[in-house]
TORNUFI-170906 format. One line per field, with one value per residue: residue in three letters; x, y, z of N, C-alpha, C in turn; residue number from 0. Coordinates in pm, 1 decimal, always signed. Each point is the difference from the previous one (the first is absolute). Example, Ala and Ser with C-alpha at 12.3 -4.5 7.8 and 13.67 -1.06 7.14 Angstrom:
% residues 2
type (ALA/SER)
n.px (+1319.0/-35.0)
n.py (-569.0/+105.0)
n.pz (+780.0/-72.0)
ca.px (-89.0/+82.0)
ca.py (+119.0/+119.0)
ca.pz (+0.0/+6.0)
c.px (+90.0/-77.0)
c.py (+120.0/+109.0)
c.pz (+0.0/+73.0)
seq (0/1)
***
This chain:
% residues 213
type (MET/PRO/VAL/TYR/THR/LEU/PRO/GLU/LEU/PRO/TYR/ASP/TYR/ALA/ALA/LEU/ALA/PRO/VAL/ILE/SER/PRO/GLU/ILE/ILE/GLU/LEU/HIS/HIS/ASP/LYS/HIS/HIS/ALA/ALA/TYR/VAL/LYS/GLY/ALA/ASN/ASP/THR/LEU/GLU/GLN/LEU/ALA/GLU/ALA/ARG/ASP/LYS/GLU/SER/TRP/GLY/ALA/VAL/ASN/GLY/LEU/GLU/LYS/ASN/LEU/ALA/PHE/HIS/LEU/SER/GLY/HIS/ILE/LEU/HIS/SER/ILE/TYR/TRP/THR/ASN/MET/SER/GLY/ASN/GLY/GLY/GLY/GLU/PRO/LEU/ALA/VAL/ASP/GLY/VAL/GLY/GLU/LEU/ALA/ASP/ALA/ILE/ALA/GLU/SER/PHE/GLY/SER/PHE/ALA/GLY/PHE/LYS/ALA/GLN/LEU/THR/LYS/ALA/ALA/ALA/THR/THR/GLN/GLY/SER/GLY/TRP/GLY/VAL/LEU/ALA/HIS/GLU/PRO/LEU/SER/GLY/ARG/LEU/VAL/VAL/GLU/GLN/ILE/TYR/ASP/HIS/GLN/GLY/ASN/VAL/GLY/GLN/GLY/SER/VAL/PRO/ILE/LEU/VAL/PHE/ASP/ALA/TRP/GLU/HIS/ALA/PHE/TYR/LEU/GLN/TYR/ARG/ASN/GLN/LYS/VAL/ASP/PHE/ILE/ASP/ALA/MET/TRP/GLN/VAL/VAL/ASP/TRP/GLN/ASP/VAL/ALA/ARG/ARG/TYR/GLU/ALA/ALA/THR/SER/ARG/ALA/ASN/VAL/LEU/LEU/PRO/THR/PRO)
n.px (+84.1/-44.2/+107.5/-28.4/-1.7/+97.9/-107.3/+54.8/+53.7/-114.8/+77.7/+80.4/+90.3/+46.5/-66.2/-24.2/+124.0/-40.7/-101.3/+82.2/+81.8/+113.1/+37.8/-120.3/+1.4/+127.6/-16.5/-103.1/+54.5/+125.4/-55.1/-97.6/-14.8/+131.1/-21.0/-102.4/+76.5/+106.0/-78.6/-56.5/+117.8/+51.3/-114.1/+5.0/+128.5/-32.4/-95.0/+88.1/+86.9/-95.4/-29.3/+127.8/+10.4/-107.3/+69.1/-117.7/+89.9/+75.1/-97.9/-57.4/+116.6/+25.5/-126.6/+9.0/+116.4/-53.8/-113.7/+74.7/+92.0/-90.0/-84.9/+106.3/+37.3/-124.2/-27.4/+122.6/-23.5/-121.7/+45.2/+105.5/-85.3/-61.8/+132.7/+7.0/+121.4/-73.5/-28.2/-109.4/-64.9/-90.3/-61.7/+32.2/-115.8/+42.7/+29.9/-117.2/-37.9/-85.0/+22.1/+126.4/+8.1/-68.1/+81.1/+99.2/-47.0/-21.4/+117.1/+55.4/-69.1/+130.5/+92.8/-51.2/-119.3/+38.5/+57.4/-104.5/-79.0/+69.8/+6.3/-125.6/-35.0/+85.8/-40.0/-113.1/+78.5/-43.9/+111.6/+37.5/-0.3/-109.7/-9.4/-112.3/+12.7/-113.8/+5.4/-127.4/+34.2/-48.6/+30.5/+131.0/-12.6/+46.1/+90.1/-1.2/+120.0/-6.7/+130.0/-31.6/+122.6/-20.9/-78.3/-9.6/-130.5/+7.4/-78.9/-44.8/+102.7/+11.4/+15.0/+113.0/-33.3/-14.3/+128.2/-31.2/+130.2/-60.2/+89.4/+53.9/+39.3/-124.0/+6.4/+32.6/+94.2/-107.8/-108.0/+93.1/-71.0/+22.6/-65.2/-84.0/+113.4/+47.8/-113.2/-7.6/+129.9/-42.6/-101.5/+116.2/+7.9/-131.3/+27.9/-87.3/+100.5/+85.0/-61.4/-8.2/+125.5/+24.9/-66.5/+55.2/+115.8/-28.3/-49.2/+107.9/+21.7/-98.1/-22.7/+118.2/-82.6/-94.2/-103.0/-53.3/-17.6)
n.py (-119.4/+105.9/+71.4/+81.5/+100.1/+78.6/+69.0/+24.3/+110.7/+56.5/+52.1/+104.3/-4.5/+83.9/-96.4/-24.6/+48.3/+99.1/-62.8/-89.5/+11.4/+10.9/+55.9/+56.3/+33.7/+30.4/+59.0/+65.6/+15.3/+42.1/+62.0/+91.0/+36.0/+6.6/+59.0/+59.0/+18.9/+31.2/+79.2/+34.8/+7.5/+62.3/+69.4/+10.2/+23.3/+83.9/+43.7/-1.5/+50.7/+85.9/+10.5/+10.6/+74.9/+48.0/+112.5/+8.8/-9.4/+33.3/-79.8/+29.9/+0.8/-116.7/-35.0/+51.7/-63.4/-106.9/+18.1/+22.3/-92.7/-91.6/+42.7/+5.7/-117.5/-45.3/+55.5/-35.0/-117.3/+15.4/+28.9/-74.2/-82.4/+20.5/+17.4/+127.0/+33.1/-57.0/-45.1/-26.7/+103.1/-17.8/-117.2/+16.1/+14.3/+126.0/-55.3/-40.3/+64.2/+21.0/-129.4/+17.5/+112.9/-64.7/-103.4/+87.2/+70.2/-116.6/-44.1/+120.0/+17.7/+3.0/+50.1/+119.7/-60.9/-63.7/+108.5/+66.9/-97.8/-17.1/+131.8/+10.8/-95.0/+51.0/+124.9/-68.6/-74.1/-87.9/+68.2/-121.9/+42.4/-15.2/+93.9/-61.1/+22.5/-66.5/-94.5/+17.2/-127.5/-10.3/+127.6/-17.0/+45.8/+124.4/-43.7/+79.3/-54.1/-22.2/-14.4/-65.1/+42.2/-124.7/-53.5/+78.4/-21.6/-111.9/+51.5/-119.9/-26.1/+108.4/+74.1/+16.6/+125.8/+60.4/+4.1/+50.3/-8.3/-36.0/-96.5/+11.7/-123.6/+26.7/+64.3/-72.3/-51.5/+18.5/-63.8/-69.3/+61.5/+72.5/-107.7/+88.8/+64.9/-116.3/-32.0/+123.4/-15.6/-115.7/+85.7/+58.7/-124.8/+6.2/-120.8/+85.2/-0.6/-13.1/+95.7/+65.3/-37.5/+31.4/+112.8/+13.7/-35.5/+83.1/+89.5/-43.3/-2.1/+84.3/-108.4/+27.2/+80.3/+91.3/-42.9/+4.9/+128.2)
n.pz (+0.0/-68.9/+24.0/+100.3/-86.2/+38.0/-37.5/-116.5/+47.8/-36.9/+94.6/-7.9/+96.3/-89.4/-62.2/+127.5/-0.3/+79.2/-63.1/-55.7/+101.3/-71.2/+115.4/+6.4/-129.2/+15.2/+117.5/-47.7/-118.7/+18.0/+103.7/+7.0/-127.7/-9.3/+116.4/-61.7/-106.3/+74.5/+70.4/-116.9/-60.5/+104.8/+4.5/-133.4/+18.7/+96.1/-82.0/-100.1/+85.7/+37.0/-128.8/-35.9/+108.1/-64.6/+6.8/+61.5/+92.9/-105.8/-45.5/+115.2/+64.6/-59.3/+15.7/+122.0/+17.8/-59.1/+67.0/+108.3/-21.8/-32.6/+92.2/+82.2/-49.1/+4.0/+117.5/+38.8/-57.2/+53.3/+120.7/-33.4/-56.8/+117.7/+5.5/-33.0/-44.7/-95.7/+121.4/+69.1/+50.1/-95.7/+3.4/-126.9/-65.1/+0.2/+117.4/-46.1/+109.1/-100.4/-24.9/+35.2/-69.6/-94.6/+18.9/+8.5/-102.6/-60.9/+41.8/-25.0/-109.6/+22.7/-81.4/+26.3/-6.9/-111.6/-48.4/+46.3/-48.5/-113.8/-8.4/+42.8/-85.6/-88.9/+18.7/+13.3/-77.9/+85.8/+18.8/-35.9/-124.7/-72.1/-94.8/-36.7/-130.7/+15.8/-92.5/+31.9/-26.4/+122.7/+26.2/-27.3/+124.2/+11.2/+86.6/+106.1/+23.6/+131.3/-20.7/+111.2/+31.0/-42.2/+94.8/+104.4/+31.4/-71.7/-94.9/+30.9/-79.4/+77.5/-109.2/+66.7/-32.1/+117.8/+39.5/+118.3/+4.4/+113.7/-27.4/+119.5/-35.2/-40.2/+117.7/+108.6/-79.0/-74.6/+41.7/+65.5/+95.1/-108.8/+40.4/+47.4/+30.3/+41.5/+59.2/+43.8/+27.9/+46.5/+9.3/+26.2/+46.4/+17.4/-44.4/-53.6/-85.7/+100.3/+69.0/-115.8/-22.3/+124.6/-19.1/-118.5/+54.5/+101.8/-83.4/-62.6/+131.2/-36.4/-74.5/+51.0/+66.6/-12.8/-71.1/+123.8/+36.2)
ca.px (-84.1/+81.2/+9.5/-27.0/+119.0/-16.6/-4.9/+81.2/-73.5/-19.2/+63.5/+114.8/-34.3/-30.4/-106.2/-120.7/+34.6/+21.8/-106.9/+65.8/+143.0/+72.2/+39.5/-115.5/-29.4/+101.6/-19.1/-133.6/-0.7/+110.1/+5.0/-129.9/-70.4/+79.3/-22.0/-127.6/+22.5/+72.5/-88.5/-97.0/+69.4/+40.7/-118.8/-40.3/+91.0/-34.2/-125.3/+32.5/+63.9/-105.2/-76.2/+83.3/+15.8/-132.3/+18.5/-87.9/-7.8/+23.7/-69.1/-75.7/+93.0/+54.7/-101.7/-4.8/+121.9/-12.4/-93.4/+64.4/+108.8/-48.6/-78.0/+95.6/+63.1/-96.9/-34.7/+113.9/+16.8/-96.7/+38.6/+104.7/-49.5/-104.7/+57.9/+82.8/+44.3/-86.9/-137.5/-73.2/-125.9/-109.1/-24.1/-85.9/-24.2/+93.2/+125.6/-23.1/-39.8/-136.9/-78.8/+34.9/-57.6/-144.4/-23.3/+23.2/-113.3/-119.1/+13.4/+23.9/-70.4/+90.1/+140.7/+33.5/-46.9/+88.7/+131.6/-11.1/-18.8/+123.7/+97.0/-31.9/+18.6/+143.6/+60.4/-52.0/+28.2/+53.8/+128.9/+49.6/-105.5/-12.2/-127.5/-7.7/-115.2/-13.0/-119.9/-73.1/-60.1/-137.6/-86.5/+60.0/+31.3/+127.8/-10.4/+121.8/+21.5/+115.7/+64.2/+87.2/+118.9/-6.7/-108.8/-124.0/-105.3/-14.2/-110.3/+50.5/-14.7/+24.5/+126.4/+59.6/+49.2/+80.0/+33.6/+81.2/+71.2/-2.4/+96.3/+97.5/+120.6/-26.0/+5.2/+45.9/+126.9/-22.7/-116.7/-4.8/-125.6/-110.8/-48.8/-99.9/+71.3/+48.9/-113.3/-38.3/+101.0/-5.0/-87.2/+78.6/+75.3/-84.4/+3.1/-136.7/+4.7/+15.6/-123.5/-101.7/+28.7/-39.0/-146.5/-46.4/+26.9/-89.3/-137.4/-9.2/-25.1/-97.9/-91.2/+79.5/-61.9/-139.8/-49.9/-77.6/+26.7)
ca.py (+119.4/+122.4/+81.8/+141.2/+79.3/+144.4/+61.7/+119.4/+125.5/+44.4/+131.8/+7.3/+41.9/+143.5/+32.0/+52.8/+121.1/+14.2/-59.3/-103.9/+16.7/-120.2/-83.1/-78.9/-99.8/-105.0/-79.3/-60.4/-110.3/-95.7/-59.6/-38.5/-89.7/-123.0/-79.9/-69.8/-108.5/-104.2/-55.4/-89.2/-120.8/-75.1/-59.6/-112.8/-110.2/-50.3/-73.5/-126.3/-85.1/-43.5/-105.1/-120.9/-59.3/-2.6/+73.1/+114.0/+85.3/+141.6/+35.0/+125.0/+110.7/-3.5/+50.6/+145.2/+55.0/-4.2/+105.4/+128.7/+23.9/-5.3/+122.0/+109.3/-10.5/+35.4/+141.6/+80.7/-16.0/+92.6/+136.2/+57.0/+29.9/+101.6/+133.6/+45.8/+138.7/+78.2/-24.9/+107.3/+44.7/-94.5/-73.1/+70.4/-71.0/+47.4/-73.0/-140.6/-74.0/+43.4/-102.6/+10.9/+124.7/-20.7/-92.6/+74.8/+90.9/-78.9/-64.7/+94.6/+125.1/+92.6/-25.3/+70.2/-81.3/-116.2/+43.4/+30.8/-122.8/-77.9/+74.7/-18.9/-140.5/-25.6/+83.2/-33.0/-137.6/-5.8/-67.0/-29.3/-45.2/+50.9/+41.5/-73.3/-0.2/-137.7/-41.4/-103.0/-70.6/-42.5/+109.2/+65.9/+138.0/+28.3/+28.0/+36.0/-86.4/+15.1/-128.0/+6.6/-77.4/-27.0/-85.0/+10.2/+96.0/-1.6/-77.3/-118.8/-1.2/+130.8/+6.4/+133.7/+59.5/+116.5/-17.8/+102.0/-59.9/+89.3/-42.9/+105.9/-12.4/+57.9/+146.2/+67.0/+69.8/+125.6/+72.4/-18.6/-58.1/+64.5/-97.0/+59.3/+77.6/-98.0/-49.1/+109.4/+11.6/-119.4/+20.9/+61.5/-100.8/-113.1/-32.7/-41.6/-100.7/-128.9/-28.1/-34.3/-136.0/-92.5/+0.2/-79.1/-140.5/-43.1/-11.6/-112.0/-120.8/+48.3/-104.2/-107.3/-43.4/-33.7/+80.4/+116.5/+42.1)
ca.pz (+0.0/-3.2/+119.9/-24.0/-27.1/+11.5/-132.5/-17.2/-8.5/-138.4/-13.2/+90.5/+135.8/+7.2/-95.3/+64.7/+75.2/+145.3/+81.0/+79.7/-19.3/-46.0/+113.5/+42.6/-102.8/+5.9/+121.0/-2.0/-96.7/+11.7/+133.5/+54.0/-90.9/-9.6/+120.4/-14.1/-95.1/+72.0/+101.3/-64.5/-43.4/+119.0/+62.2/-83.6/+31.7/+132.8/-13.4/-66.8/+100.7/+91.7/-67.0/-8.7/+133.0/+62.8/+125.4/-23.0/+117.8/-31.6/-124.5/+14.3/-18.6/-136.0/-93.4/+18.7/-61.1/-145.2/-39.5/+22.0/-94.8/-137.7/-22.8/-11.6/-131.8/-103.7/+8.4/-42.6/-144.3/-60.7/+40.5/-85.2/-135.1/+11.6/+6.6/-111.1/+9.4/-88.9/+41.2/+66.8/-57.8/+17.2/-124.6/-94.4/-125.2/-101.2/+20.5/-28.1/+120.1/+25.0/+68.7/+141.6/+50.2/+13.8/+111.0/+123.3/+18.3/+31.5/+130.6/+109.3/-23.6/-68.4/+28.1/+124.2/+110.7/+8.1/+47.1/+142.8/+76.5/+1.9/+79.8/+141.5/+34.9/+12.5/+104.3/+133.1/+40.1/+135.5/-8.1/-134.1/-89.4/-136.3/-54.8/-126.2/-90.1/-46.6/-73.0/+74.2/-113.5/+20.0/-45.5/-114.7/+32.8/+64.0/+142.6/+72.0/+114.9/+86.9/+24.7/+117.2/-30.9/-142.9/-45.6/+74.6/-32.6/-145.5/-55.1/-68.1/-144.8/-59.9/-72.3/+15.3/-123.9/+39.2/+141.9/+67.0/+112.5/+115.8/+101.3/+26.0/-82.2/-131.5/-2.6/+121.3/-18.8/-70.0/+49.9/+145.1/+45.1/-71.4/-98.1/-88.1/-102.3/-97.1/-79.2/-89.5/-104.8/-84.1/-116.7/-107.6/-75.5/-39.6/-142.5/-31.4/-105.4/+67.3/+73.3/-99.6/-46.8/+106.7/+3.3/-113.8/+29.8/+107.6/-48.9/-93.8/+79.8/+97.6/+46.1/+60.1/+125.0/-21.2/-112.0/+43.0/+137.9)
c.px (+87.8/+3.3/-28.9/+131.6/-32.8/-3.6/+92.8/-89.2/-16.3/+61.7/+119.5/-42.2/-45.6/-124.0/-121.6/+27.7/-67.3/-108.1/+54.8/+148.6/+64.6/+38.4/-114.5/-30.0/+98.5/-20.8/-131.3/-1.8/+103.8/+6.2/-137.1/-73.7/+75.1/-22.5/-132.2/+13.3/+70.9/-89.5/-102.2/+65.6/+41.9/-119.9/-51.5/+88.9/-35.1/-131.4/+22.2/+63.5/-103.0/-84.2/+78.6/+8.1/-133.6/+6.8/-72.5/-8.2/+12.4/-83.6/-75.1/+89.8/+56.7/-100.7/-12.9/+123.0/-10.4/-92.6/+65.5/+103.8/-49.0/-83.1/+91.4/+67.9/-95.6/-29.9/+115.3/+23.3/-97.0/+43.2/+102.5/-53.8/-114.4/+53.1/+87.9/+41.5/-80.3/-146.9/-66.9/-127.7/-112.1/-24.4/-102.1/-14.1/+100.9/+134.4/-16.9/-40.6/-141.9/-84.1/+28.6/-62.8/-150.0/-31.9/+19.1/-118.1/-126.3/+5.9/+8.5/-70.5/+80.5/+143.3/+39.6/-42.9/+85.4/+135.3/-2.8/-11.1/+128.1/+107.7/-23.8/+23.4/+147.6/+59.1/-43.4/+16.3/+66.2/+129.7/+40.8/-113.2/+2.3/-138.9/-7.0/-129.4/-7.0/-127.7/-64.6/-84.4/-145.1/-98.8/+52.4/+38.5/+142.3/-24.5/+135.2/+9.2/+119.3/+57.7/+95.7/+112.5/-0.8/-127.4/-134.1/-98.3/-25.9/-121.9/+53.4/-27.3/+25.3/+140.6/+59.0/+51.8/+81.0/+26.1/+88.2/+61.9/+5.3/+83.9/+104.0/+124.4/-18.4/+23.4/+79.6/+130.5/-18.5/-110.4/-13.8/-134.7/-122.0/-51.3/-98.5/+65.5/+54.4/-113.1/-47.6/+96.5/-6.2/-84.6/+75.3/+72.5/-84.7/+4.2/-136.2/-5.0/+12.8/-126.6/-109.2/+21.9/-41.8/-152.9/-55.9/+20.3/-95.4/-142.1/-15.5/-25.3/-106.6/-88.6/+73.2/-62.6/-141.2/-58.4/-77.3/+35.8/-86.2)
c.py (+124.6/+69.1/+144.4/+75.0/+147.9/+61.7/+120.9/+124.0/+40.7/+137.4/+2.0/+59.6/+146.1/+38.7/+66.6/+121.2/+120.7/-64.4/-109.1/+4.8/-128.6/-93.2/-88.7/-109.4/-115.9/-90.1/-77.7/-121.7/-106.9/-69.2/-51.9/-97.6/-132.6/-90.5/-76.1/-116.9/-116.7/-67.3/-95.8/-130.8/-86.4/-71.6/-118.1/-122.1/-62.8/-78.2/-134.4/-97.9/-54.3/-110.7/-130.6/-72.5/-22.3/+61.6/+133.3/+96.4/+147.7/+48.6/+132.6/+121.2/+4.8/+53.5/+152.2/+66.2/+2.1/+110.7/+137.4/+29.6/-0.1/+123.3/+120.6/+1.0/+46.0/+148.9/+89.4/-11.3/+89.3/+144.3/+60.3/+37.5/+100.1/+142.2/+29.5/+143.9/+92.2/-15.8/+122.7/+37.7/-96.7/-72.9/+71.6/-80.1/+38.7/-71.8/-150.0/-83.4/+37.3/-102.7/+1.5/+123.8/-15.0/-90.5/+68.6/+92.1/-76.2/-56.5/+97.7/+134.5/+101.4/-40.5/+64.5/-81.2/-123.6/+38.6/+27.9/-127.7/-82.0/+69.9/-23.4/-143.8/-31.7/+73.3/-39.5/-147.5/+0.9/-80.8/-19.5/-48.9/+69.3/+58.9/-54.1/+30.2/-139.1/-18.4/-115.2/-78.3/-39.7/+105.2/+66.7/+144.0/+11.0/+34.2/+45.3/-88.7/+48.7/-138.4/+17.0/-101.7/-24.7/-70.0/+18.4/+100.3/+11.4/-82.4/-117.8/+7.5/+133.3/+5.2/+140.0/+52.4/+127.9/-10.7/+114.7/-64.1/+100.9/-53.3/+109.7/-11.5/+60.4/+150.8/+65.6/+77.0/+137.9/+84.2/-7.0/-62.1/+58.1/-91.7/+62.4/+83.6/-92.6/-49.7/+107.5/+12.0/-116.9/+20.0/+60.8/-103.0/-121.2/-17.1/-55.9/-100.6/-139.6/-38.3/-44.3/-140.6/-102.8/-7.4/-85.6/-149.7/-53.2/-19.3/-115.3/-132.6/+26.9/-111.7/-115.8/-51.1/-51.4/+91.3/+124.5/+38.6/-73.0)
c.pz (+0.0/+135.6/-37.3/-19.1/+11.3/-139.5/-7.5/-2.7/-146.5/-28.3/+94.3/+134.2/+7.8/-80.5/+63.6/+87.7/-63.8/+87.1/+91.5/-31.3/-51.3/+113.6/+46.2/-100.6/+9.6/+121.1/-4.1/-91.9/+33.2/+135.0/+45.5/-91.9/-11.6/+121.3/-7.2/-97.7/+68.5/+103.6/-58.3/-41.3/+118.5/+63.1/-81.8/+26.7/+134.6/-2.6/-69.2/+97.5/+98.6/-62.8/-3.5/+133.3/+71.0/+138.9/-12.4/+118.0/-30.5/-117.5/+10.6/-24.0/-140.4/-100.7/+11.4/-62.4/-151.5/-49.2/+10.4/-107.7/-145.2/-33.7/-13.4/-135.6/-109.8/+1.1/-43.3/-150.2/-76.8/+23.1/-95.4/-137.4/+0.1/-8.6/-121.6/+24.6/-88.7/+36.0/+58.3/-71.3/+32.4/-131.9/-87.6/-128.5/-106.6/+10.2/-21.3/+119.3/+40.7/+74.5/+150.0/+61.2/+21.9/+118.7/+134.4/+29.4/+39.2/+140.8/+116.1/-17.4/-76.3/+28.7/+132.0/+121.8/+20.4/+58.8/+149.7/+82.3/+6.8/+82.6/+148.2/+42.3/+20.8/+119.6/+140.4/+35.1/+137.5/-2.5/-144.3/-89.4/-134.5/-21.3/-142.0/-74.1/-60.4/-80.2/+75.8/-101.5/+17.7/-50.9/-125.8/+27.4/+53.2/+146.2/+51.9/+122.6/+81.2/+23.5/+117.3/-15.5/-151.3/-42.7/+68.5/-59.3/-150.2/-39.8/-80.0/-149.9/-66.4/-59.3/+13.5/-133.0/+24.3/+148.7/+47.2/+124.1/+114.3/+115.9/+18.8/-87.6/-138.6/-3.8/+112.5/-19.3/-61.5/+64.2/+152.7/+39.4/-70.2/-112.1/-97.6/-109.8/-109.1/-89.1/-96.9/-117.6/-97.6/-126.5/-117.5/-85.9/-38.0/-151.2/-38.5/-113.3/+61.0/+74.3/-96.9/-55.7/+105.0/+12.8/-113.2/+25.6/+106.8/-50.3/-97.3/+71.6/+106.5/+55.5/+68.0/+130.8/-25.1/-107.8/+42.0/+141.9/+101.5)
seq (0/1/2/3/4/5/6/7/8/9/10/11/12/13/14/15/16/17/18/19/20/21/22/23/24/25/26/27/28/29/30/31/32/33/34/35/36/37/38/39/40/41/42/43/44/45/46/47/48/49/50/51/52/53/54/55/56/57/58/59/60/61/62/63/64/65/66/67/68/69/70/71/72/73/74/75/76/77/78/79/80/81/82/83/84/85/86/87/88/89/90/91/92/93/94/95/96/97/98/99/100/101/102/103/104/105/106/107/108/109/110/111/112/113/114/115/116/117/118/119/120/121/122/123/124/125/126/127/128/129/130/131/132/133/134/135/136/137/138/139/140/141/142/143/144/145/146/147/148/149/150/151/152/153/154/155/156/157/158/159/160/161/162/163/164/165/166/167/168/169/170/171/172/173/174/175/176/177/178/179/180/181/182/183/184/185/186/187/188/189/190/191/192/193/194/195/196/197/198/199/200/201/202/203/204/205/206/207/208/209/210/211/212)
***
């Protein structure tokens, strides 16, 4: 079976400055994200050993570790591609992302309403966590979710398409304890083309759960 690998950044460390400093990008990707990849692979090995020995005493902790590290790997992999030095603004039909813009307006009433909700969700996570825009396949609508640590408080089956990392390692070296300032600045680097591609992919598998709400 394949193991998880750390994806390369789609830009250099300085590409998102001044919103995110090169030092933060380097540490965040090369150290923190890499640790989640290693943690997921190590936990899979430990689970395989437990199966071979039929030794299940640690299975509860191992399953929690796998969820934590694997969710961290997945969310960070989305996070890097969600951003661009040429990003920002809002999704518009003229930029080829009209379907995403329409979905946001339908689900939240307006882009302004969506932006305010995701900003508050990310900025008010208790401790470590994420603010996420996700496609919910049962209804076909977009929802904002708070993710505590890496996996809690999530609607089952929802597909994340835009993620804001609100862990301290994502901003503290530059923004200190002003998490809300970091979240506000994040809107300047959102790559709506990437978000739109993820939305299209998510809607193409909309009936993966049940056919009706």
